C-alpha positions as CSV (number, residue, x, y, z in Angstrom):
1,M,52.7,85.7,5.8
2,S,52.6,86.0,9.6
3,V,55.7,87.0,11.5
4,Y,56.7,84.9,14.6
5,N,57.9,86.8,17.6
6,R,60.9,84.9,18.9
7,R,60.8,84.1,22.6
8,L,63.5,83.4,25.2
9,P,62.1,80.5,27.3
10,F,63.3,80.6,30.9
11,Y,62.7,77.5,33.0
12,L,63.2,77.8,36.8
13,L,63.4,74.5,38.6
14,L,62.8,75.0,42.3
15,D,63.4,72.5,45.1
16,T,60.4,72.7,47.5
17,S,61.5,69.9,49.9
18,E,60.5,70.1,53.5
19,S,64.0,71.2,54.5
20,L,63.0,74.6,53.2
21,A,60.1,74.9,55.7
22,G,59.7,78.2,57.5
23,E,61.6,81.3,56.5
24,P,63.5,79.7,53.5
25,I,60.4,78.8,51.5
26,E,58.8,82.2,52.2
27,A,62.0,83.8,51.0
28,V,62.0,81.7,47.8
29,A,58.4,82.8,47.1
30,Q,59.4,86.4,47.7
31,G,62.4,85.8,45.4
32,V,60.2,84.6,42.5
33,A,57.9,87.6,42.9
34,A,61.0,89.9,42.9
35,L,62.4,88.1,39.9
36,L,59.2,88.7,38.0
37,S,59.1,92.4,39.1
38,D,62.7,93.0,38.0
39,L,62.2,91.3,34.6
40,R,59.1,93.4,33.9
41,T,61.2,96.6,34.2
42,D,63.5,95.4,31.4
43,P,62.0,96.3,28.0
44,M,64.0,93.6,26.1
45,A,63.1,90.9,28.7
46,L,59.4,92.1,28.7
47,E,59.3,91.6,24.9
48,T,61.0,88.2,24.7
49,V,61.2,86.3,28.0
50,H,58.6,83.6,28.7
51,L,58.9,82.0,32.2
52,S,58.0,78.5,33.5
53,V,58.4,77.2,37.0
54,I,58.9,73.5,37.7
55,T,58.9,72.4,41.4
56,F,60.2,69.2,42.8
57,A,60.0,67.6,46.3
58,S,58.0,64.3,46.7
59,S,57.5,64.5,42.9
60,A,57.9,67.0,40.1
61,A,55.2,69.2,38.6
62,V,54.9,72.2,36.3
63,A,53.8,74.8,38.8
64,T,53.4,77.4,36.0
65,P,53.6,76.5,32.3
66,L,55.7,78.7,29.9
67,T,54.0,82.1,30.1
68,E,54.8,85.6,28.9
69,L,55.9,87.9,31.6
70,M,52.9,90.2,31.7
71,K,50.5,87.3,32.2
72,F,52.7,85.3,34.6
73,Q,51.4,84.7,38.1
74,P,53.8,83.4,40.7
75,P,52.7,79.9,41.8
76,K,52.0,78.8,45.3
77,L,54.9,76.7,46.5
78,V,53.9,73.3,47.9
79,L,56.4,71.6,50.3
80,G,57.0,67.8,50.1
81,S,59.2,65.1,51.5
82,G,62.2,64.3,49.4
83,T,64.1,65.9,46.5
84,A,62.8,64.4,43.2
85,L,65.5,66.0,41.1
86,G,65.5,63.2,38.5
87,A,61.8,63.6,38.0
88,A,62.2,67.3,37.5
89,L,64.9,66.9,34.9
90,R,62.8,64.4,33.0
91,L,59.9,66.8,33.1
92,L,62.1,69.6,31.9
93,V,63.0,67.6,28.8
94,K,59.3,67.0,28.1
95,C,58.7,70.7,28.4
96,L,61.5,71.6,26.1
97,D,60.2,69.2,23.5
98,A,56.6,70.6,23.8
99,D,57.2,74.3,24.3
100,V,60.2,75.5,22.3
101,V,59.5,76.5,18.7
102,K,62.2,75.2,16.4
103,G,63.6,77.1,13.4
104,S,62.8,76.1,9.9
105,A,63.8,77.2,6.4
106,T,61.2,79.9,6.4
107,Q,61.1,80.9,10.0
108,K,63.5,81.4,12.9
109,G,62.5,79.6,16.1
110,D,62.8,80.6,19.7
111,W,66.1,81.7,21.3
112,K,68.0,79.0,23.1
113,P,66.2,78.6,26.5
114,V,67.8,79.3,29.9
115,V,67.4,76.8,32.6
116,M,68.1,77.6,36.3
117,I,68.0,74.8,38.9
118,V,67.9,75.8,42.6
119,T,68.2,73.1,45.2
120,D,69.2,72.8,48.9
121,G,69.9,69.1,49.2
122,S,70.7,65.8,47.4
123,P,68.4,63.9,45.0
124,T,66.3,61.2,46.6
125,D,65.0,59.6,43.4
126,D,66.6,57.9,40.3
127,W,68.4,60.9,38.9
128,K,71.7,59.8,37.2
129,A,70.3,58.9,33.8
130,A,68.3,62.2,33.6
131,A,71.4,64.2,34.7
132,D,73.5,62.5,31.9
133,T,70.8,63.4,29.4
134,I,70.8,67.0,30.4
135,R,74.6,67.3,30.3
136,T,75.2,65.4,27.0
137,T,72.2,66.4,24.9
138,I,70.6,69.5,26.4
139,H,73.2,71.8,27.9
140,G,74.9,73.9,25.3
141,N,72.9,72.4,22.5
142,R,69.2,72.9,23.3
143,A,69.5,75.1,26.4
144,N,71.9,76.8,28.7
145,V,71.7,75.1,32.1
146,V,72.9,76.6,35.4
147,A,72.6,74.8,38.8
148,V,72.7,76.5,42.2
149,G,73.1,74.5,45.4
150,V,72.0,76.6,48.4
151,G,73.0,75.9,52.0
152,S,75.4,73.5,53.7
153,D,73.4,70.4,52.7
154,A,73.4,71.1,49.0
155,D,75.3,68.4,47.0
156,T,77.1,70.4,44.3
157,E,79.2,67.4,43.4
158,R,76.0,65.7,42.0
159,L,74.9,68.9,40.4
160,A,78.1,68.9,38.4
161,R,76.9,65.8,36.7
162,I,74.0,67.8,35.2
163,T,76.0,70.9,34.0
164,P,79.5,72.3,34.3
165,T,78.1,75.6,35.5
166,V,77.5,75.0,39.2
167,L,77.2,77.7,41.8
168,K,76.9,77.6,45.6
169,G,74.6,79.7,47.7
170,T,76.3,80.3,51.1
171,D,73.2,79.6,53.3
172,L,69.4,79.6,53.4
173,Q,68.9,83.0,55.1
174,P,66.3,85.2,53.5
175,G,68.9,87.9,52.6
176,T,71.0,85.3,50.8
177,L,68.0,83.9,48.9
178,R,66.9,87.4,47.9
179,A,70.4,88.2,46.6
180,L,70.3,84.9,44.7
181,F,67.1,85.7,42.9
182,K,68.2,89.2,42.2
183,W,71.2,87.6,40.4
184,V,68.9,85.2,38.5
185,S,66.9,88.1,37.2
186,A,70.1,89.9,36.1
187,S,71.2,86.6,34.3
188,V,68.0,86.4,32.4
189,S,68.1,90.0,31.4
190,S,71.6,89.5,30.2
191,A,70.4,86.5,28.0
192,S,67.6,88.5,26.6
193,A,69.9,91.4,25.7
194,R,72.5,89.2,24.0
195,M,70.1,87.3,21.8
196,D,72.9,85.0,20.4
197,G,72.0,81.9,22.2
198,G,74.5,82.4,25.0
199,V,74.4,83.6,28.6
200,A,76.9,86.0,30.1
201,L,76.5,85.5,33.8
202,P,76.6,88.8,35.7
203,P,79.0,89.2,38.7
204,L,78.0,87.0,41.6
205,P,76.6,88.7,44.7
206,A,79.4,88.9,47.2
207,G,78.9,86.9,50.3
208,A,75.8,85.2,48.9
209,V,76.7,83.1,45.8
210,E,80.1,81.7,44.8
211,V,81.5,79.3,42.3
212,A,81.1,75.7,43.7
213,T,84.2,73.8,44.7
214,H,83.7,70.1,44.6
215,G,84.8,67.9,47.4
216,A,83.3,65.5,49.9
217,A,79.5,65.1,49.7
218,P,77.5,66.7,52.6
219,V,76.6,64.5,55.5
220,Q,73.2,63.1,54.6
221,D,71.7,62.7,58.1
222,R,72.9,66.0,59.5
223,Q,69.3,67.2,59.7
224,L,66.1,65.2,60.5
225,F,62.5,66.2,59.8
226,L,59.4,64.8,61.5
227,H,55.7,65.3,60.5
228,A,53.1,66.1,63.1
229,R,49.7,67.7,63.6
230,C,48.3,69.9,66.4
231,V,46.1,67.8,68.7
232,T,43.8,70.8,69.1
233,G,43.4,72.3,65.6
234,K,44.7,69.4,63.5
235,Q,47.0,71.7,61.6
236,F,50.1,70.2,60.0
237,Y,53.6,71.2,61.0
238,I,57.2,70.0,60.5
239,L,59.8,69.5,63.3
240,R,63.4,70.2,62.4
241,Y,66.2,68.5,64.3
242,Q,70.0,68.9,64.0
243,K,72.4,66.1,64.7
244,S,74.5,66.5,67.9
245,G,76.8,63.6,68.5
246,R,74.7,60.5,68.4
247,N,71.4,62.3,69.2
248,Y,69.4,65.0,67.5
249,E,68.5,68.3,69.2
250,A,65.5,70.4,68.2
251,V,66.0,73.4,66.0
252,G,62.4,74.5,65.4
253,A,58.8,73.7,64.4
254,H,57.3,75.2,61.3
255,Q,53.7,75.8,60.4
256,V,53.0,74.4,56.9
257,D,49.9,75.4,54.9
258,L,50.6,73.4,51.7
259,F,52.2,70.0,51.7
260,D,52.3,67.1,49.2
261,F,51.6,63.9,51.2
262,G,51.8,61.7,48.1
263,L,55.1,60.0,49.0
264,A,55.5,61.2,52.5
265,G,57.0,58.4,54.7
266,Q,57.8,56.0,51.8
267,A,61.3,54.6,52.0
268,A,62.0,57.1,54.9
269,P,64.3,55.9,57.7
270,N,63.2,55.4,61.3
271,V,64.8,57.0,64.3
272,P,64.4,55.8,67.9
273,V,62.5,58.3,69.9
274,D,65.2,58.0,72.6
275,R,67.7,59.7,70.3
276,L,65.6,62.8,70.1
277,E,66.1,65.6,72.5
278,A,63.1,67.5,73.8
279,P,60.9,68.7,70.9
280,P,60.2,72.3,70.1
281,P,56.7,73.4,71.2
282,C,53.8,73.1,68.8
283,P,53.7,76.2,66.6
284,Y,49.9,76.4,66.9
285,C,48.9,75.6,70.5
286,R,52.4,75.6,72.1
287,N,52.0,72.1,73.6
288,P,55.5,71.1,74.7
289,A,55.6,67.4,73.9
290,I,54.8,64.9,71.1
291,S,52.9,61.6,71.2
292,F,52.9,58.7,68.8
293,C,49.6,57.1,67.6
294,E,49.2,53.4,66.5
295,C,48.5,54.8,63.0
296,G,52.2,55.7,62.9
297,K,51.8,59.4,63.1
298,L,52.9,62.1,65.5
299,F,50.9,64.8,67.2
300,C,51.6,67.5,69.8
301,S,50.5,66.8,73.4
302,P,50.9,68.1,76.9
303,I,53.7,66.6,79.0
304,I,52.2,63.3,80.1
305,K,52.8,62.5,83.8
306,R,49.9,60.1,84.3
307,L,47.5,58.1,82.1
308,I,45.4,60.4,79.9
309,T,43.2,59.9,76.8
310,L,44.0,61.8,73.6
311,A,42.4,61.7,70.1
312,C,44.9,61.4,67.3
313,P,44.3,64.4,64.9
314,W,45.4,62.2,61.9
315,C,43.0,59.2,62.4
316,A,40.7,60.4,65.2
317,R,41.4,57.2,67.2
318,K,41.1,57.8,71.0
319,T,43.8,56.1,73.0
320,D,45.1,56.1,76.6
321,Y,48.7,57.5,76.8
322,A,51.2,57.1,79.6
323,P,54.7,58.4,80.1
324,G,57.4,56.5,78.3
325,G,59.3,55.9,75.1
326,G,61.0,53.0,73.4
327,F,59.3,53.4,69.9
328,D,60.7,54.3,66.5
329,I,59.5,57.3,64.5
330,K,59.4,57.4,60.7
331,T,61.2,60.5,59.5
332,G,60.8,62.7,56.4
333,L,63.1,62.4,53.4
334,G,64.3,66.0,53.8
């Protein structure tokens, strides 16, 4: 008779929305790599923990299926527009159904899985029914679920509908995110050591993660994101704006190598260009301005003082451009 080696499944649900563009998404990728490295130094975790990563932005996807630690490879994180948390929760339930070995009269099944959700915003899809399913039928029964909202835009009030265990990361700085993932690895190591189906969360990293206090939801239009391409090299980038009074002032422009365009622009609000302060320069060619094509897309341009002809890097259409504004721009979903 074969002997089954009981596993501790660990599901990491990662928000990869465009609001993480720049240093934050790089820090998240480094955090996943550090998490893997830490767990591999723990003999008990190395023997039992199997790790899966589910990412969600425009949609949700299994970036890495449930894999033993020694064979696990950190996935490439693809940014997208939106925070499809509902889709991620529904996908999690499917994974639990398919992956986790249940006990029987002759064999013990897997240990109760650990689920960690990390997000920096509010859901942009149909999420409530999925959240209720997790809270009423999954958490405490089939898995232990912890949610962490990171940064000032994280909606911990909504996360509390998923699980009573909700934490708050203070900001999106790389140091804070590294401390968060260090804490996540300690949590999983704790679960692998207990082997009783429970999770004893280790002390929270001071100054980085705290217990969430629920109150007013964050302001949804505090930040604004625009999609553009470099007119010279056609590379994609994201412009980040911060609300200042009625208008929005530029915060930065981020080079983006991997982006899911599947739902980009759908159901996204428009903003009048006159409400945008001067844009940040293109992160590739340093052009200081942006122009708007008839195809509905933005691209970098020089400051236009007279009529010039430019080719849109999205659709290749050549058009004469003159100084002026008065048009609306479709924004990202954040």
